[in-house]
C-alpha positions as CSV (number, residue, x, y, z in Angstrom):
1,M,-125.0,-117.5,-145.6
2,P,-125.0,-121.3,-145.6
3,D,-122.6,-123.1,-143.2
4,G,-120.5,-125.3,-145.4
5,A,-119.2,-127.3,-142.5
6,R,-122.7,-128.8,-141.8
7,A,-123.8,-130.5,-145.0
8,C,-127.4,-131.7,-144.9
9,F,-129.5,-133.7,-147.3
10,M,-132.2,-132.0,-149.5
11,T,-134.6,-134.6,-150.8
12,V,-137.7,-134.4,-153.0
13,D,-140.4,-137.1,-153.3
14,V,-141.6,-136.7,-156.9
15,E,-145.2,-137.7,-157.1
16,D,-148.4,-136.0,-158.3
17,W,-151.1,-134.6,-156.0
18,F,-153.4,-137.6,-156.5
19,H,-150.7,-140.1,-155.5
20,S,-150.9,-138.8,-151.9
21,Y,-152.0,-141.4,-149.4
22,N,-154.3,-138.8,-147.9
23,Y,-156.8,-139.7,-150.7
24,G,-156.8,-143.4,-149.7
25,S,-159.6,-145.2,-151.5
26,L,-161.0,-142.0,-153.0
27,V,-158.5,-142.2,-155.9
28,S,-157.8,-145.6,-157.4
29,K,-154.8,-146.4,-159.6
30,D,-157.0,-147.1,-162.7
31,R,-158.3,-143.5,-162.5
32,W,-154.9,-141.8,-162.2
33,P,-154.8,-140.9,-165.9
34,D,-158.2,-139.2,-165.6
35,Y,-157.0,-136.6,-163.1
36,E,-155.2,-133.3,-164.0
37,S,-151.5,-133.9,-163.7
38,R,-149.6,-131.1,-162.0
39,V,-146.3,-132.9,-161.2
40,E,-144.3,-131.4,-164.0
41,H,-145.1,-127.8,-163.2
42,N,-144.7,-128.3,-159.4
43,T,-141.4,-130.1,-159.7
44,S,-140.2,-127.4,-162.0
45,R,-140.9,-124.9,-159.2
46,V,-138.8,-126.9,-156.8
47,L,-136.0,-127.2,-159.4
48,D,-136.0,-123.4,-159.9
49,I,-135.7,-122.7,-156.2
50,L,-132.8,-125.1,-155.8
51,A,-131.1,-123.8,-158.9
52,R,-131.3,-120.2,-157.6
53,R,-129.6,-121.4,-154.4
54,S,-127.0,-123.6,-156.3
55,I,-128.2,-126.7,-154.4
56,R,-128.1,-130.3,-155.6
57,G,-130.2,-132.9,-153.8
58,T,-131.8,-136.3,-154.2
59,F,-135.1,-136.8,-156.1
60,F,-137.0,-139.9,-155.2
61,I,-139.1,-140.3,-158.3
62,L,-142.2,-142.5,-158.6
63,G,-141.7,-144.9,-161.5
64,W,-145.2,-144.2,-162.7
65,V,-144.3,-140.5,-163.1
66,G,-140.9,-141.2,-164.6
67,E,-142.5,-143.5,-167.3
68,R,-144.9,-140.7,-168.3
69,Y,-142.5,-137.7,-168.0
70,P,-139.1,-139.0,-169.0
71,H,-138.1,-135.5,-170.0
72,L,-138.7,-134.4,-166.4
73,V,-136.4,-137.1,-165.1
74,R,-133.7,-136.1,-167.6
75,R,-134.0,-132.5,-166.5
76,I,-133.6,-133.5,-162.8
77,A,-130.5,-135.5,-163.7
78,G,-129.1,-132.8,-166.0
79,A,-129.3,-130.3,-163.2
80,G,-126.9,-132.4,-161.2
81,H,-129.4,-133.9,-158.8
82,E,-129.4,-137.6,-157.8
83,V,-132.2,-139.7,-159.3
84,A,-133.5,-142.3,-156.8
85,S,-136.6,-144.5,-156.6
86,H,-139.9,-143.9,-154.8
87,G,-141.3,-147.2,-156.0
88,Y,-143.6,-147.6,-159.0
89,W,-147.2,-147.6,-157.7
90,H,-146.9,-145.6,-154.5
91,E,-148.3,-148.5,-152.4
92,P,-147.2,-148.8,-148.7
93,V,-144.6,-151.5,-148.3
94,Y,-146.5,-153.2,-145.5
95,S,-149.5,-153.7,-147.9
96,L,-147.4,-155.8,-150.3
97,T,-146.0,-159.3,-150.2
98,P,-142.3,-159.6,-150.6
99,D,-142.6,-160.7,-154.2
100,Q,-145.0,-157.8,-155.0
101,F,-142.6,-155.4,-153.3
102,R,-139.6,-156.8,-155.3
103,D,-141.5,-156.4,-158.6
104,D,-142.6,-152.9,-157.8
105,V,-139.2,-151.6,-156.9
106,R,-137.4,-153.5,-159.7
107,R,-139.8,-151.9,-162.2
108,S,-139.3,-148.4,-160.9
109,K,-135.5,-148.8,-160.9
110,M,-135.5,-150.1,-164.5
111,V,-137.6,-147.2,-165.7
112,L,-135.4,-144.6,-164.1
113,E,-132.1,-146.2,-165.2
114,D,-133.3,-146.6,-168.8
115,I,-134.1,-142.8,-168.8
116,T,-130.9,-141.6,-167.3
117,G,-128.4,-144.3,-168.3
118,R,-127.1,-144.2,-164.7
119,P,-127.5,-146.7,-161.8
120,V,-130.2,-145.9,-159.2
121,R,-128.7,-146.5,-155.8
122,G,-131.3,-144.9,-153.4
123,Y,-134.8,-145.8,-152.4
124,R,-137.6,-144.2,-150.3
125,A,-140.8,-146.1,-149.5
126,P,-144.2,-144.5,-150.1
127,C,-145.5,-143.1,-146.8
128,F,-142.2,-144.0,-145.2
129,S,-143.6,-147.5,-144.9
130,I,-140.3,-149.4,-144.7
131,T,-140.2,-152.8,-142.9
132,N,-137.3,-155.0,-141.9
133,W,-138.1,-157.7,-144.4
134,A,-137.8,-155.2,-147.3
135,L,-134.2,-154.3,-146.6
136,P,-132.5,-157.5,-148.0
137,I,-134.7,-157.2,-151.1
138,L,-133.4,-153.6,-151.7
139,R,-129.8,-154.7,-151.3
140,D,-130.3,-157.7,-153.6
141,L,-131.8,-155.3,-156.3
142,G,-128.6,-153.2,-156.2
143,F,-129.6,-150.4,-153.9
144,A,-126.9,-148.8,-151.7
145,Y,-129.2,-147.1,-149.3
146,D,-132.7,-146.6,-148.1
147,S,-134.1,-143.3,-146.8
148,S,-137.5,-144.3,-145.5
149,F,-137.5,-144.6,-141.8
150,F,-139.0,-141.9,-139.6
151,P,-137.8,-142.8,-136.0
152,T,-140.7,-140.9,-134.5
153,T,-142.6,-142.0,-131.4
154,A,-145.8,-143.0,-133.2
155,H,-147.6,-142.5,-136.5
156,D,-150.6,-144.2,-138.1
157,R,-148.9,-144.7,-141.5
158,Y,-145.2,-145.1,-141.1
159,G,-143.3,-148.3,-141.1
160,R,-141.0,-149.6,-138.4
161,L,-137.4,-150.7,-138.2
162,E,-136.2,-152.3,-135.0
163,G,-133.4,-150.9,-132.9
164,I,-133.1,-147.4,-134.3
165,S,-133.2,-144.4,-132.1
166,P,-134.4,-140.8,-133.1
167,G,-130.8,-139.5,-132.9
168,T,-129.3,-142.0,-135.3
169,G,-127.3,-140.7,-138.3
170,P,-126.5,-142.6,-141.5
171,F,-125.3,-146.2,-140.8
172,E,-125.2,-149.6,-142.4
173,V,-128.5,-151.2,-141.4
174,I,-127.7,-154.6,-142.9
175,D,-124.5,-155.7,-144.7
176,G,-124.3,-153.6,-147.9
177,L,-127.2,-151.3,-147.3
178,H,-127.2,-148.0,-145.4
179,E,-130.2,-146.3,-143.7
180,I,-130.6,-142.6,-143.8
181,C,-133.4,-141.7,-141.3
182,I,-135.7,-138.8,-141.8
183,S,-135.0,-136.2,-139.2
184,C,-136.9,-136.1,-135.9
185,L,-136.6,-133.7,-133.0
186,P,-136.1,-135.5,-129.6
187,M,-138.3,-134.2,-126.9
188,G,-137.7,-136.2,-123.7
189,R,-139.1,-139.6,-124.3
190,F,-140.8,-138.5,-127.5
191,A,-139.5,-137.7,-131.0
192,L,-141.4,-135.2,-133.2
193,P,-141.2,-135.6,-137.0
194,W,-139.1,-132.7,-138.2
195,G,-138.1,-133.7,-141.7
196,G,-140.6,-131.8,-143.9
197,G,-143.9,-132.4,-145.7
198,G,-147.0,-131.4,-143.9
199,Y,-145.1,-130.8,-140.7
200,F,-143.0,-128.2,-142.5
201,R,-146.1,-126.4,-143.7
202,L,-147.8,-126.6,-140.3
203,V,-145.1,-125.5,-137.9
204,P,-144.1,-121.7,-137.9
205,Y,-140.9,-121.3,-139.9
206,G,-139.0,-119.6,-137.1
207,L,-139.8,-122.5,-134.8
208,W,-138.8,-125.0,-137.5
209,R,-135.4,-123.4,-137.8
210,V,-134.8,-123.6,-134.1
211,G,-135.6,-127.4,-134.3
212,V,-133.3,-127.9,-137.2
213,E,-130.4,-126.2,-135.3
214,R,-131.1,-128.4,-132.3
215,I,-130.8,-131.5,-134.5
216,L,-127.6,-130.3,-136.1
217,R,-126.0,-129.6,-132.7
218,T,-126.3,-133.4,-132.0
219,G,-123.7,-133.9,-134.8
220,I,-125.8,-135.8,-137.2
221,P,-127.0,-134.5,-140.6
222,Y,-130.4,-132.9,-141.2
223,V,-132.5,-134.9,-143.7
224,F,-135.3,-132.8,-145.2
225,Y,-138.0,-133.9,-147.7
226,I,-140.7,-132.2,-149.7
227,H,-143.3,-133.2,-152.3
228,P,-143.8,-131.0,-155.3
229,W,-147.6,-130.8,-154.4
230,D,-146.7,-129.3,-151.0
231,M,-146.3,-126.0,-152.8
232,D,-149.5,-126.2,-154.9
233,P,-152.5,-124.4,-153.4
234,G,-154.3,-124.8,-156.8
235,Q,-154.4,-128.6,-156.7
236,P,-157.9,-130.0,-157.2
237,H,-160.2,-131.1,-154.4
238,V,-161.7,-134.6,-154.2
239,A,-165.0,-135.0,-152.4
240,G,-165.2,-137.3,-149.4
241,M,-161.8,-136.7,-147.9
242,R,-161.6,-137.1,-144.1
243,T,-161.0,-133.9,-142.1
244,L,-157.6,-135.0,-140.8
245,D,-156.5,-136.1,-144.2
246,A,-157.7,-132.8,-145.8
247,M,-155.6,-130.9,-143.2
248,R,-152.6,-133.0,-143.9
249,Q,-153.0,-132.4,-147.7
250,R,-153.8,-128.7,-147.8
251,V,-152.6,-126.8,-144.7
252,N,-150.4,-123.8,-145.7
253,L,-149.8,-124.9,-149.3
254,A,-149.4,-121.2,-150.4
255,R,-146.6,-120.5,-147.9
256,C,-144.5,-123.6,-148.6
257,A,-142.5,-122.3,-151.6
258,G,-141.2,-119.3,-149.6
259,R,-140.3,-121.5,-146.6
260,L,-138.5,-123.9,-148.9
261,D,-136.5,-121.0,-150.4
262,A,-135.6,-119.7,-147.0
263,L,-134.5,-123.1,-145.6
264,A,-132.6,-123.9,-148.8
265,G,-130.6,-120.7,-148.4
266,A,-129.9,-121.2,-144.7
267,L,-127.9,-124.5,-144.8
268,S,-125.4,-126.4,-147.0
269,W,-126.9,-129.3,-148.9
270,R,-125.8,-132.3,-150.9
271,P,-127.3,-135.5,-152.5
272,I,-127.4,-138.5,-150.2
273,G,-125.6,-140.8,-152.8
274,E,-122.5,-138.7,-152.7
275,A,-122.1,-139.1,-148.9
276,I,-122.7,-142.8,-149.1
277,A,-120.3,-143.3,-152.0
278,E,-117.5,-141.2,-150.6
279,P,-117.6,-141.5,-146.8
280,A,-113.9,-140.8,-146.4
281,T,-114.3,-137.3,-147.9
282,A,-117.9,-136.5,-146.6
283,P,-118.3,-134.0,-143.8
284,A,-118.0,-135.6,-140.5
285,A,-121.7,-135.3,-139.7
286,C,-122.5,-137.3,-142.8
287,R,-120.2,-140.2,-142.3
288,P,-121.7,-143.6,-141.7
289,M,-121.8,-144.6,-138.0
290,A,-120.0,-147.7,-136.9
291,A,-123.0,-149.0,-135.0
292,R,-125.4,-151.2,-137.0
293,A,-129.0,-152.0,-136.4
294,Q,-130.0,-155.7,-136.7
295,A,-132.8,-156.4,-139.2
296,T,-135.3,-159.0,-138.0
297,P,-136.7,-161.4,-140.6
298,M,-140.2,-159.9,-140.6
299,S,-141.7,-156.7,-139.3
300,G,-145.2,-155.5,-140.1
301,R,-147.0,-152.2,-139.9
302,A,-146.1,-150.0,-137.0
């Protein structure tokens, strides 16, 4: 049975298979409409698993997807999940200028708010590519929190925020904006990504649960994420993908739905926005920390 005293955050990054950064230059934006879309079916599978477990979470929805599948966005909201932004074009933040970033995020926010009639308060950067200079822009656009930073030791795609350790829980990263880091597993001087996605598919489930328990024993919430395409072994192949990228995209896709169901039933989950909006009544592990990281004016790619 789930442990109600240890609420964690279930999050879903709603994008189609061809939006994955693993495809790089193999799939250009102007060709997205030419590919078979599987996002509605795959997201429905995630929704069904969470419904069976009576779980509500946070869905970071790509604006491009929301614009084309408004009924899917309404279904997510109607099931009691929080609708948040994953940007519009799924471009890494560090590849954009501040003005381009502002336009991209504003567009996605407007699309989702027009569909649901509710404010969108949360943001997650594509490829977890957040940078310090993006934080004030998010706050100025009306976001209450960002959940983009992976405080891992090193990664070739992730962004970087200064002064945040792997064992950091939710906190106010700049005035008026909270940061909810993706979970990492501290291992001495290193920190292993332990939040979901390809890592969740690769690591044996039993070992994954041991790591989750270790994270929870530190007293901070566990932040999990999944893409709908993580559960889709039938997604098309695109010729020319590098071996490492192909492994990231396709390893253990057929096993992921069962693992998600098991993890969903093992813990108590809630949307991020609720914990940020009601810190006084949130479980102790989910309350914002008093400490605050200082955002530097500019920070490039990690």
